[in-house]
KETI-711279 format. One record per residue (C-alpha): residue in three letters; z, y, x. Coordinates in Angstrom, 3 decimals. Each point is the difference from the previous one (the first is absolute). Layout:
% KETI-711279
(node 'ALA'; (Z; Y; X))
...
//
This chain:
% KETI-711279
(node 'UNK'; (-19.363; -2.424; -15.252))
(node 'UNK'; (3.621; 0.585; -0.182))
(node 'UNK'; (1.734; -3.520; -0.254))
(node 'UNK'; (3.097; -0.408; -2.268))
(node 'UNK'; (3.063; -1.493; 1.420))
(node 'UNK'; (-0.740; -3.428; -1.513))
(node 'UNK'; (-3.623; 0.091; 1.500))
(node 'UNK'; (1.605; 1.005; 3.356))
(node 'UNK'; (2.174; -3.146; -0.100))
(node 'UNK'; (-2.860; -2.196; -0.905))
(node 'UNK'; (-2.116; 1.180; 2.925))
(node 'UNK'; (2.675; -0.990; 2.475))
(node 'UNK'; (-0.563; -3.684; -1.271))
(node 'UNK'; (-3.271; 0.043; 1.542))
(node 'UNK'; (1.254; 0.702; 3.515))
(node 'UNK'; (0.562; -2.958; 2.526))
(node 'UNK'; (2.867; 1.308; 1.891))
(node 'UNK'; (1.456; -2.015; 3.126))
(node 'UNK'; (3.659; 0.805; -0.957))
(node 'UNK'; (3.202; -1.346; 1.185))
(node 'UNK'; (3.545; 0.719; -1.487))
(node 'UNK'; (3.288; -1.635; 1.074))
(node 'UNK'; (-2.004; -2.445; 2.211))
(node 'UNK'; (-2.428; -1.200; -2.614))
(node 'UNK'; (-3.584; 0.662; -0.837))
(node 'UNK'; (-0.296; 1.955; -3.374))
(node 'UNK'; (-2.794; -0.941; -2.341))
(node 'UNK'; (0.855; 1.863; -3.052))
(node 'UNK'; (1.479; 3.319; 1.043))
(node 'UNK'; (-0.761; 1.679; -3.134))
(node 'UNK'; (2.614; -2.174; -1.837))
(node 'UNK'; (2.582; -0.370; 2.864))
(node 'UNK'; (3.365; 1.107; -1.050))
(node 'UNK'; (0.669; 2.018; 3.300))
(node 'UNK'; (-3.390; 1.690; 0.072))
(node 'UNK'; (-0.918; 0.679; -3.450))
(node 'UNK'; (2.603; 3.089; -0.573))
(node 'UNK'; (-2.032; 1.556; 2.806))
(node 'UNK'; (-3.255; -0.696; -1.697))
(node 'UNK'; (1.354; 1.531; -3.347))
(node 'UNK'; (0.788; 3.187; 2.157))
(node 'UNK'; (-3.658; 0.396; 0.982))
(node 'UNK'; (-1.220; -0.964; -3.516))
(node 'UNK'; (1.945; 3.227; -1.145))
(node 'UNK'; (-2.461; 2.030; 2.026))
(node 'UNK'; (-2.601; -1.359; -2.163))
(node 'UNK'; (1.828; 0.464; -3.249))
(node 'UNK'; (0.813; 3.575; 0.636))
(node 'UNK'; (-3.779; 0.644; 0.102))
(node 'UNK'; (-0.309; -0.873; -3.556))
(node 'UNK'; (2.848; 1.783; -1.424))
(node 'UNK'; (-0.425; 3.403; -1.665))
(node 'UNK'; (3.168; 1.361; 1.352))
(node 'UNK'; (-1.035; -0.895; 3.644))
(node 'UNK'; (-3.733; -0.149; -0.020))
(node 'UNK'; (-0.304; 3.610; 1.721))
(node 'UNK'; (2.170; -1.079; 2.895))
(node 'UNK'; (-1.286; -3.641; 0.312))
(node 'UNK'; (-3.788; 0.768; -0.331))
(node 'UNK'; (-2.100; 2.498; 1.714))
(node 'UNK'; (-3.862; 0.687; 0.690))
(node 'UNK'; (-1.478; -1.549; 2.933))
(node 'UNK'; (-1.175; 2.368; 2.865))
(node 'UNK'; (-2.668; -2.550; 0.849))
(node 'UNK'; (-1.620; -0.945; -3.551))
(node 'UNK'; (1.593; 2.356; -2.529))
(node 'UNK'; (1.442; -2.985; -1.854))
(node 'UNK'; (3.428; -0.548; -1.289))
(node 'UNK'; (2.168; -1.939; 2.522))
(node 'UNK'; (3.583; -1.044; 0.541))
(node 'UNK'; (1.604; 2.700; 2.166))
(node 'UNK'; (1.243; -2.727; 2.361))
(node 'UNK'; (-3.615; -0.408; 0.742))
(node 'UNK'; (-0.861; 3.692; 0.262))
(node 'UNK'; (-0.795; 2.639; 2.479))
(node 'UNK'; (2.026; 3.352; -0.261))
(node 'UNK'; (-2.388; 2.477; -1.094))
(node 'UNK'; (2.621; 2.860; -0.117))
(node 'UNK'; (3.644; 0.731; 0.616))
(node 'UNK'; (0.381; -0.577; -3.948))
(node 'UNK'; (-1.215; -3.467; 0.646))
(node 'UNK'; (2.769; -0.520; 2.662))
(node 'UNK'; (2.583; 1.453; -2.370))
(node 'UNK'; (-1.069; -2.460; -2.809))
(node 'UNK'; (0.354; -2.823; 2.652))
(node 'UNK'; (3.615; 0.820; 0.729))
(node 'UNK'; (0.688; 0.284; -3.859))
(node 'UNK'; (-1.697; -3.247; -0.767))
(node 'UNK'; (2.180; -1.625; 2.868))
(node 'UNK'; (3.100; 1.372; -1.525))
(node 'UNK'; (-1.007; -1.148; -3.493))
(node 'UNK'; (-0.601; -3.628; 1.723))
(node 'UNK'; (3.446; 0.072; 1.590))
(node 'UNK'; (1.480; 0.840; -3.159))
(node 'UNK'; (-1.780; -2.854; -1.918))
(node 'UNK'; (0.629; -2.769; 2.485))
(node 'UNK'; (2.860; 1.166; 2.274))
(node 'UNK'; (-1.829; -1.699; 3.190))
(node 'UNK'; (-2.944; 0.129; 2.197))
(node 'UNK'; (-3.255; -0.052; -2.134))
(node 'UNK'; (-1.862; -0.717; 3.340))
(node 'UNK'; (-3.389; 1.881; -0.476))
(node 'UNK'; (1.020; 3.299; 1.929))
(node 'UNK'; (-0.849; -1.258; 3.414))
(node 'UNK'; (-3.644; -0.911; -1.127))
(node 'UNK'; (-0.491; 3.269; -1.867))
(node 'UNK'; (1.309; 2.111; 3.211))
(node 'UNK'; (-2.013; -2.142; 2.434))
(node 'UNK'; (-3.078; 0.504; -2.152))
(node 'UNK'; (0.355; 3.959; 0.240))
(node 'UNK'; (0.835; -0.086; 3.865))
(node 'UNK'; (-2.924; -2.266; 0.680))
(node 'UNK'; (-2.331; 1.896; -1.949))
(node 'UNK'; (0.417; 3.094; 1.962))
(node 'UNK'; (0.447; -1.389; 3.281))
(node 'UNK'; (-3.326; -2.053; -0.107))
(node 'UNK'; (-1.830; 3.193; -0.740))
(node 'UNK'; (1.326; 1.587; 3.102))
(node 'UNK'; (-0.881; -3.054; 2.044))
(node 'UNK'; (-3.442; 0.204; -1.220))
(node 'UNK'; (-0.094; 3.622; 0.851))
(node 'UNK'; (0.678; -0.638; 3.487))
(node 'UNK'; (-1.595; -3.321; 0.704))
(node 'UNK'; (-2.861; -0.225; -2.388))
(node 'UNK'; (1.275; -3.175; -1.564))
(node 'UNK'; (-0.325; -0.958; -3.732))
(node 'UNK'; (3.596; -1.063; -0.773))
(node 'UNK'; (0.409; 2.685; -2.653))
(node 'UNK'; (-2.841; -1.195; -2.060))
(node 'UNK'; (1.245; -3.631; 0.441))
(node 'UNK'; (3.249; 1.046; -1.389))
(node 'UNK'; (-1.233; 1.857; -2.825))
(node 'UNK'; (-1.840; -3.150; -1.061))
(node 'UNK'; (2.949; -2.152; 0.153))
(node 'UNK'; (2.172; 2.408; -1.815))
(node 'UNK'; (-2.670; 0.162; -2.764))
(node 'UNK'; (0.221; -3.725; -0.231))
(node 'UNK'; (3.783; 0.287; -0.102))
(node 'UNK'; (-0.130; 2.695; -2.787))
(node 'UNK'; (-2.687; -1.660; -2.035))
(node 'UNK'; (1.906; -3.320; -0.099))
(node 'UNK'; (3.428; 1.645; -0.279))
(node 'UNK'; (1.363; -2.084; 2.792))
(node 'UNK'; (3.459; 0.282; 1.556))
(node 'UNK'; (-0.072; 0.721; 3.754))
(node 'UNK'; (2.922; -0.629; 2.291))
(node 'UNK'; (0.081; 2.303; 2.976))
(node 'UNK'; (0.994; -1.826; 3.329))
(node 'UNK'; (1.150; 2.274; 3.038))
(node 'UNK'; (3.088; -1.369; 1.440))
(node 'UNK'; (-0.960; -2.520; 2.856))
(node 'UNK'; (2.688; -2.418; 1.088))
(node 'UNK'; (0.026; 2.088; 3.305))
(node 'UNK'; (1.752; -2.493; 2.305))
(node 'UNK'; (1.462; 1.804; 3.119))
(node 'UNK'; (0.362; 3.336; -1.451))
(node 'UNK'; (0.131; 1.670; 3.593))
(node 'UNK'; (-3.568; -0.660; 0.814))
(node 'UNK'; (-3.359; 0.763; -1.602))
(node 'UNK'; (-2.172; -2.614; -1.763))
(node 'UNK'; (-2.229; -1.097; 2.743))
(node 'UNK'; (3.065; -0.444; 2.199))
(node 'UNK'; (1.749; -2.503; -2.128))
(node 'UNK'; (0.756; -3.438; 1.489))
(node 'UNK'; (-1.666; -1.303; -3.381))
(node 'UNK'; (-3.006; 1.938; -1.135))
(node 'UNK'; (0.609; -1.127; -3.401))
(node 'UNK'; (2.891; 2.523; -0.564))
(node 'UNK'; (-2.353; 2.530; -1.207))
(node 'UNK'; (-3.098; -0.888; -2.153))
(node 'UNK'; (-3.103; 0.307; 2.312))
(node 'UNK'; (-3.616; -0.888; 0.150))
(node 'UNK'; (-0.678; -3.068; 1.945))
(node 'UNK'; (-3.769; -0.300; -0.576))
(node 'UNK'; (-2.764; 2.378; -1.024))
(node 'UNK'; (-3.143; -1.746; -1.499))
(node 'UNK'; (-3.030; 1.046; -1.503))
(node 'UNK'; (1.023; -0.170; -3.420))
(node 'UNK'; (3.672; 1.310; 0.448))
(node 'UNK'; (3.426; -0.677; 1.914))
(node 'UNK'; (2.694; -2.539; 0.149))
(node 'UNK'; (3.506; 1.027; 0.073))
(node 'UNK'; (3.308; -1.510; 0.988))
(node 'UNK'; (3.672; 0.857; -0.069))
(node 'UNK'; (2.850; 0.658; -2.479))
(node 'UNK'; (1.209; 2.733; -2.341))
(node 'UNK'; (3.557; 0.240; -1.200))
(node 'UNK'; (1.808; 1.262; -2.779))
(node 'UNK'; (-3.294; 0.429; -2.059))
(node 'UNK'; (0.965; 1.107; -3.517))
(node 'UNK'; (-1.789; -1.718; -3.229))
(node 'UNK'; (-2.532; -2.236; 2.064))
(node 'UNK'; (0.641; -3.055; -2.469))
(node 'UNK'; (-0.922; 2.322; -2.931))
(node 'UNK'; (-3.196; 1.621; 1.530))
(node 'UNK'; (-3.506; -0.840; 0.159))
(node 'UNK'; (-0.593; 1.747; 3.091))
(node 'UNK'; (1.642; 1.285; 3.189))
(node 'UNK'; (-0.927; 3.177; 1.872))
(node 'UNK'; (1.093; -0.589; 3.587))
(node 'UNK'; (0.577; 3.166; 2.246))
(node 'UNK'; (1.219; 0.552; 3.528))
(node 'UNK'; (4.002; 0.468; 0.321))
(node 'UNK'; (0.352; 2.593; 2.815))
(node 'UNK'; (-1.815; 2.061; 2.789))
(node 'UNK'; (-2.594; -1.927; 1.965))
(node 'UNK'; (-1.320; 0.773; 3.426))
(node 'UNK'; (-3.261; -1.396; 1.622))
(node 'UNK'; (1.624; -3.316; 1.062))
(node 'UNK'; (1.053; -0.611; -3.715))
(node 'UNK'; (-3.568; 0.570; -1.601))
(node 'UNK'; (-0.270; -3.487; -1.261))
(node 'UNK'; (3.322; 0.704; -1.950))
(node 'UNK'; (-1.552; 3.118; -1.498))
(node 'UNK'; (-1.523; -1.821; -3.105))
(node 'UNK'; (0.056; 0.984; -3.611))
(node 'UNK'; (-1.654; -2.385; -2.677))
(node 'UNK'; (0.214; -1.526; -3.374))
(node 'UNK'; (0.484; -3.593; -0.774))
(node 'UNK'; (0.798; -2.029; -2.921))
(node 'UNK'; (3.477; -1.275; -0.170))
(node 'UNK'; (-1.274; -3.484; -0.330))
(node 'UNK'; (-2.534; 0.180; 2.740))
(node 'UNK'; (-0.378; -3.144; 2.259))
(node 'UNK'; (2.620; 0.133; 2.990))
(node 'UNK'; (2.460; 2.163; -1.852))
(node 'UNK'; (3.706; -1.381; -0.362))
(node 'UNK'; (2.705; 1.780; -2.193))
(node 'UNK'; (3.550; -0.884; 0.691))
(node 'UNK'; (2.185; 1.452; -2.833))
(node 'UNK'; (3.049; 1.998; 1.213))
(node 'UNK'; (3.468; -0.722; -0.993))
(node 'UNK'; (1.796; 2.021; -2.181))
(node 'UNK'; (3.899; 0.445; -0.479))
(node 'UNK'; (1.168; -2.313; -2.981))
(node 'UNK'; (-3.733; -1.038; -0.693))
(node 'UNK'; (0.856; -3.602; -0.984))
(node 'UNK'; (1.884; 1.427; -2.806))
(node 'UNK'; (-3.288; 0.057; -1.673))
(node 'UNK'; (-0.137; -3.490; 0.010))
(node 'UNK'; (3.115; -0.444; -1.976))
(node 'UNK'; (0.506; -0.289; -3.679))
(node 'UNK'; (0.653; 3.257; -1.960))
(node 'UNK'; (-0.916; 3.604; 0.981))
(node 'UNK'; (3.026; 2.023; 0.339))
(node 'UNK'; (0.916; -1.111; 3.667))
(node 'UNK'; (-3.663; 1.184; 1.019))
(node 'UNK'; (0.946; 3.692; -0.988))
(node 'UNK'; (-3.570; 1.097; -0.363))
(node 'UNK'; (-1.492; -2.906; -1.607))
(node 'UNK'; (-3.408; 1.349; -0.923))
(node 'UNK'; (-1.132; 1.714; 3.138))
(node 'UNK'; (0.203; -0.085; 3.805))
(node 'UNK'; (-2.035; 0.631; 3.199))
(node 'UNK'; (-0.764; -2.188; 2.956))
(node 'UNK'; (-1.230; 0.058; 3.718))
(node 'UNK'; (-1.887; -2.571; 2.083))
(node 'UNK'; (-0.686; -0.911; 3.602))
(node 'UNK'; (-3.853; -0.301; 0.003))
(node 'UNK'; (-1.660; -1.599; 2.760))
(node 'UNK'; (-3.681; 0.154; 0.770))
(node 'UNK'; (-1.463; -3.093; 2.136))
(node 'UNK'; (-3.341; 0.805; 0.817))
(node 'UNK'; (-1.036; 1.587; -3.294))
(node 'UNK'; (-3.637; 1.373; -0.296))
(node 'UNK'; (-0.626; 3.469; -1.462))
(node 'UNK'; (-3.773; 0.822; -0.688))
(node 'UNK'; (-1.042; 3.324; 1.426))
(node 'UNK'; (-0.164; 1.839; -3.264))
(node 'UNK'; (3.742; -0.582; -0.391))
(node 'UNK'; (0.868; 1.552; 3.519))
(node 'UNK'; (0.976; 3.379; 0.075))
(node 'UNK'; (1.333; 0.441; 3.545))
(node 'UNK'; (-1.189; -2.135; 2.935))
(node 'UNK'; (1.566; 1.283; 3.355))
(node 'UNK'; (-0.032; 3.685; -0.778))
(node 'UNK'; (3.669; 0.113; 1.495))
(node 'UNK'; (-0.091; 3.896; 0.036))
(node 'UNK'; (0.134; 0.119; -3.717))
(node 'UNK'; (2.789; -2.599; -0.506))
(node 'UNK'; (2.649; 2.572; 0.068))
(node 'UNK'; (-1.747; 2.323; -2.470))
(node 'UNK'; (-0.211; -3.019; -2.436))
(node 'UNK'; (3.664; -0.924; 0.548))
(node 'UNK'; (1.541; 3.610; -0.474))
(node 'UNK'; (-2.256; 0.697; -3.062))
(node 'UNK'; (1.061; -3.228; -1.623))
(node 'UNK'; (3.614; 0.441; 1.038))
(node 'UNK'; (0.002; 3.667; -1.619))
(node 'UNK'; (-1.201; -1.359; -3.177))
(node 'UNK'; (2.191; -2.997; -0.107))
(node 'UNK'; (2.902; 2.004; 0.954))
(node 'UNK'; (-0.804; 2.378; -2.862))
(node 'UNK'; (0.010; -2.945; -2.283))
(node 'UNK'; (3.763; -0.499; 0.491))
(node 'UNK'; (0.458; 3.309; -1.766))
(node 'UNK'; (-1.340; -1.879; -3.372))
(node 'UNK'; (1.172; -3.449; -0.044))
(node 'UNK'; (3.539; 0.357; 1.536))
(node 'UNK'; (1.078; 2.646; -2.371))
(node 'UNK'; (-1.445; -2.157; -2.982))
(node 'UNK'; (2.037; -3.102; 1.349))
(node 'UNK'; (2.992; 2.304; 0.402))
(node 'UNK'; (-0.329; 1.188; -3.571))
(node 'UNK'; (0.598; -3.660; -0.972))
(node 'UNK'; (2.862; -0.286; 2.402))
(node 'UNK'; (1.637; 3.108; -1.175))
(node 'UNK'; (-0.153; -1.213; -3.600))
(node 'UNK'; (1.445; -3.101; 0.758))
(node 'UNK'; (2.951; 1.773; 1.812))
(node 'UNK'; (0.513; 2.368; -2.773))
(node 'UNK'; (0.122; -3.212; -2.253))
(node 'UNK'; (2.594; -1.371; 2.127))
(node 'UNK'; (2.137; 2.860; -0.172))
(node 'UNK'; (-0.248; -0.354; -3.745))
(node 'UNK'; (0.807; -3.609; 0.058))
(node 'UNK'; (2.825; 0.570; 2.170))
(node 'UNK'; (1.345; 2.979; -2.065))
(node 'UNK'; (-0.036; 2.590; 2.888))
(node 'UNK'; (-3.312; 1.728; -0.992))
(node 'UNK'; (1.952; 3.605; -0.627))
(node 'UNK'; (2.250; -0.311; 3.320))
(node 'UNK'; (-1.052; 2.954; 2.044))
(node 'UNK'; (-0.485; -1.741; 3.274))
(node 'UNK'; (-2.396; -2.560; -1.887))
(node 'UNK'; (-2.153; 2.933; -1.441))
(node 'UNK'; (0.148; 1.609; 3.426))
(node 'UNK'; (-1.586; -3.353; 1.733))
(node 'UNK'; (-2.509; -0.420; -2.673))
(node 'UNK'; (-1.052; 3.641; 0.346))
(node 'UNK'; (-0.409; -0.608; 3.780))
(node 'UNK'; (-2.224; -3.105; -0.608))
(node 'UNK'; (-2.149; 2.256; -2.292))
(node 'UNK'; (-0.215; 2.949; 2.591))
(node 'UNK'; (-0.929; -2.627; 2.937))
(node 'UNK'; (-2.627; -1.658; -2.070))
(node 'UNK'; (-1.685; 3.262; -1.283))
(node 'UNK'; (0.048; 1.210; 3.474))
(node 'UNK'; (-2.071; -2.657; 1.028))
(node 'UNK'; (-2.475; 0.518; -2.992))
(node 'UNK'; (-0.306; 3.731; 0.734))
(node 'UNK'; (-1.026; -0.918; 3.684))
(node 'UNK'; (-2.546; -2.368; -1.446))
(node 'UNK'; (-1.403; 2.690; -2.198))
(node 'UNK'; (-0.070; 2.579; 2.697))
(node 'UNK'; (-2.323; -2.187; 2.150))
(node 'UNK'; (-2.496; 0.037; -2.604))
(node 'UNK'; (0.268; 3.880; -0.578))
(node 'UNK'; (-0.620; 0.512; 3.633))
(node 'UNK'; (-2.950; -2.657; 0.289))
(node 'UNK'; (-3.170; 0.920; 1.623))
(node 'UNK'; (-3.596; -0.965; -0.345))
(node 'UNK'; (-1.435; -2.482; 2.620))
(node 'UNK'; (-3.497; 0.101; 1.423))
(node 'UNK'; (-0.870; -2.932; -2.220))
(node 'UNK'; (0.975; 2.022; -3.125))
(node 'UNK'; (3.265; -1.796; -1.005))
(node 'UNK'; (3.191; 1.769; 0.217))
(node 'UNK'; (2.782; -0.924; 2.470))
(node 'UNK'; (3.761; 0.367; -0.591))
(node 'UNK'; (1.679; 2.431; 2.386))
(node 'UNK'; (1.192; -2.101; 3.043))
(node 'UNK'; (3.082; 2.135; 1.013))
(node 'UNK'; (1.577; -0.125; -3.724))
(node 'UNK'; (-0.992; -3.569; -0.395))
(node 'UNK'; (2.015; -0.892; 2.987))
(node 'UNK'; (2.869; 2.023; -1.242))
(node 'UNK'; (-0.266; -1.728; -3.262))
(node 'UNK'; (0.216; -3.430; 1.618))
(node 'UNK'; (2.933; 1.106; 2.448))
(node 'UNK'; (2.018; 0.855; -2.954))
(node 'UNK'; (-0.795; -3.244; -1.623))
(node 'UNK'; (1.286; -2.025; 2.866))
(node 'UNK'; (3.185; 1.860; -0.706))
(node 'UNK'; (0.553; 0.711; -3.626))
(node 'UNK'; (-0.509; -3.183; -1.762))
(node 'UNK'; (3.002; -1.457; 2.283))
(node 'UNK'; (2.181; 2.638; -1.392))
(node 'UNK'; (-1.215; -0.579; -3.641))
(node 'UNK'; (0.705; -3.756; 0.319))
(node 'UNK'; (3.308; 0.658; 1.774))
(node 'UNK'; (0.900; 2.247; -3.063))
(node 'UNK'; (-1.258; -2.786; -2.501))
(node 'UNK'; (2.182; -2.586; 1.584))
(node 'UNK'; (3.068; 2.375; -0.050))
(node 'UNK'; (-0.317; 0.643; -3.601))
(node 'UNK'; (-0.909; -3.598; -1.034))
(node 'UNK'; (3.140; -1.276; 1.670))
(node 'UNK'; (0.851; -3.244; 2.269))
(node 'UNK'; (-1.159; -2.325; -2.971))
(node 'UNK'; (-3.355; 0.903; 0.906))
(node 'UNK'; (0.043; -2.622; 2.761))
(node 'UNK'; (2.572; -2.505; -1.433))
(node 'UNK'; (-1.328; -0.456; -3.506))
(node 'UNK'; (0.006; -3.773; -1.212))
(node 'UNK'; (-3.224; -1.598; -0.697))
(node 'UNK'; (-2.046; 0.239; -3.232))
(node 'UNK'; (0.617; -4.057; -0.259))
(node 'UNK'; (3.848; 0.809; -0.102))
(node 'UNK'; (-0.652; 2.764; -2.541))
(node 'UNK'; (-1.867; -2.359; -2.221))
(node 'UNK'; (2.420; -2.921; 0.443))
(node 'UNK'; (1.506; -1.258; -3.129))
(node 'UNK'; (3.532; 0.222; 1.363))
(node 'UNK'; (0.287; 2.332; 2.764))
(node 'UNK'; (-2.501; 2.326; -1.434))
(node 'UNK'; (2.493; 1.193; -2.472))
(node 'UNK'; (2.557; 0.788; 2.948))
(node 'UNK'; (-2.858; 1.837; 2.139))
(node 'UNK'; (-0.803; 2.049; -3.226))
(node 'UNK'; (3.570; 0.905; -0.603))
(node 'UNK'; (0.858; 1.106; 3.507))
(node 'UNK'; (-3.170; 1.731; 0.981))
(node 'UNK'; (-0.214; 2.261; -2.786))
(node 'UNK'; (0.143; 3.744; 0.443))
(node 'UNK'; (0.138; 2.603; -2.612))
(node 'UNK'; (0.247; -2.137; -3.296))
(node 'UNK'; (-2.776; 2.204; -1.371))
(node 'UNK'; (-2.363; -2.073; 1.947))
(node 'UNK'; (-0.666; -3.751; 0.294))
(node 'UNK'; (0.923; -1.841; 3.220))
(node 'UNK'; (-3.613; -1.271; 0.193))
(node 'UNK'; (-1.327; 3.650; 0.165))
(node 'UNK'; (2.303; 0.678; 3.088))
(node 'UNK'; (-0.933; -3.228; 1.463))
(node 'UNK'; (-3.763; 0.969; -0.239))
(node 'UNK'; (0.407; 3.478; 1.331))
(node 'UNK'; (2.187; -1.467; 2.895))
(node 'UNK'; (-2.762; -2.514; 1.089))
(node 'UNK'; (-2.732; 2.683; -0.288))
(node 'UNK'; (1.836; 2.274; 2.405))
(node 'UNK'; (0.669; -2.797; 2.259))
(node 'UNK'; (-3.748; -0.855; -0.124))
(node 'UNK'; (-0.929; 3.442; 0.882))
(node 'UNK'; (2.566; 0.549; 2.707))
(node 'UNK'; (-0.107; -3.425; 1.745))
(node 'UNK'; (-3.824; -0.818; -0.292))
(node 'UNK'; (-0.631; -2.661; -2.671))
(node 'UNK'; (-2.704; 2.234; -1.303))
(node 'UNK'; (-1.467; -0.045; 3.663))
(node 'UNK'; (0.560; 1.686; 1.987))
(node 'UNK'; (3.304; 1.828; -0.492))
(node 'UNK'; (-0.340; 3.579; -1.140))
(node 'UNK'; (1.624; 1.493; 3.271))
(node 'UNK'; (-1.335; -2.374; 2.690))
(node 'UNK'; (-3.682; 0.375; -1.071))
(node 'UNK'; (0.737; 3.747; -0.219))
(node 'UNK'; (0.857; -0.005; 3.639))
(node 'UNK'; (-2.748; -2.232; 1.500))
(node 'UNK'; (-2.919; 0.334; -2.278))
(node 'UNK'; (-2.767; 2.250; 0.938))
(node 'UNK'; (1.792; 0.273; 3.552))
(node 'UNK'; (3.587; 0.224; 1.125))
(node 'UNK'; (1.738; 3.434; 0.505))
(node 'UNK'; (-1.026; 0.632; 3.434))
(node 'UNK'; (-3.559; -0.269; -0.873))
(node 'UNK'; (0.499; 3.010; -2.505))
(node 'UNK'; (2.165; 1.994; 2.429))
(node 'UNK'; (-2.943; -0.299; 2.673))
(node 'UNK'; (-2.586; 1.315; -2.598))
(node 'UNK'; (2.273; 2.642; -1.119))
(node 'UNK'; (0.446; 1.525; 3.393))
(node 'UNK'; (-3.764; -0.528; 0.880))
(node 'UNK'; (-1.042; 1.830; -3.402))
(node 'UNK'; (2.384; 2.888; 0.358))
(node 'UNK'; (-1.437; 3.229; 1.430))
(node 'UNK'; (3.163; 0.413; 2.384))
(node 'UNK'; (-1.749; 3.109; 1.815))
(node 'UNK'; (-0.151; 1.892; -3.360))
(node 'UNK'; (3.623; -0.563; -0.707))
(node 'UNK'; (1.069; 1.037; 3.588))
(node 'UNK'; (-2.358; 3.037; -0.648))
(node 'UNK'; (1.643; 1.052; -3.164))
(node 'UNK'; (3.574; -0.382; 1.643))
(node 'UNK'; (-1.187; 2.160; 3.004))
(node 'UNK'; (-1.287; 2.665; -2.292))
(node 'UNK'; (3.155; 0.113; -1.988))
(node 'UNK'; (2.268; 0.092; 3.016))
(node 'UNK'; (-1.921; 2.804; 1.493))
(node 'UNK'; (-1.157; -2.203; 3.109))
(node 'UNK'; (-3.532; 0.661; -1.135))
(node 'UNK'; (-1.053; 3.067; -2.083))
(node 'UNK'; (1.748; 0.190; -3.394))
(node 'UNK'; (-2.387; 0.362; -2.964))
(node 'UNK'; (0.175; 3.439; -1.585))
(node 'UNK'; (0.675; -0.505; -3.907))
(node 'UNK'; (-1.571; 3.442; -0.534))
(node 'UNK'; (-3.190; -0.263; 1.623))
//
């Protein structure tokens, strides 16, 4: 059954999360003014499944049951499915101008599906069937899944098993007849408060000493022993103030949590990796490729909003026709479309796994993400350039609404008289929110660290490149090896 957006929000009320925000336990997170915009963003993923315009992007046929399912809960059956994924993500970025939180779960589902198949193939385990059964449950109930890969990591210079505190990586502390008990922390986890389930995955290559850390499993977000600590966002308490202009993106937002597992029990039917350390890197690399491809959808979609806001500010300031402004906006478009082109290329070059779903091209996925660690910074720089210094010095909405000084603010903050001061105000605060983080996290910072920081992509790009072939081409052209005869 495909939930409506309203049904999704109502389903969250049934959860009993152990959640903390700003030092206080949150009981009603669905209506919390800081959290609710992020819930609205996820609700849009459900809304699009019922709109005629977007249904083909947001809904697909389940590879497991043949029924209609939300694409965020689907397995990729072809390169076309991955193309639809990227286009859906762009649509979502355009509609929310923020992180809509379900991509990590979708990408984790696909990586775990193919990896469990190959673990079973080598070891004779039954992880793949367990995972299929769990995924059917997710699809049948149209649940939202948060992917959880990033461990808190502690001392980055040593392996999980060498940490002074073993809880720096999620690990198995007890194996019982009916399941396992896990402990540890995951950081920067997207959308947990708005999700029904979490899919936990290892975060890096494991060695034999790390086998207790090689764990993949699914847990409800409100399982006993789980604590969620809501991450701070720049300007987040603006959402607690009266009015809406100062917030910028009033309706939508994202969120991350520090999520801690204190002796959480996981039944065997929800365990999909239990010490098979040699497969941890396969799961990590496949997930990373999917998720780095995802940035070819969401980031151009968000950029579409930022570019539109920047062009509007050029109108409001009366400089839209200036050649240097047009040049800068053209550069913003070029950078955004380059990221999108990479995301589509990853899908076109995708390949079929042994499990039957399709994997995005690993090399091009990493190129896509490496571009994303750079281009949004230039896009936001240009947006700030065109918007002007008033972007960070604007008086508050309360000043603007004040019966006396409001008239002064209205008079002196007007730009082109063809446009109202309030419209200029609203566009400035939207750009401020997107560039400085109130929509969580900021457009450029999340582009840098989400799905791995730049060095991770560089390592994979070097690893996936056939350098011997490139050198062979060069030797042949240079005449060091035999040149190819074009005639025969």
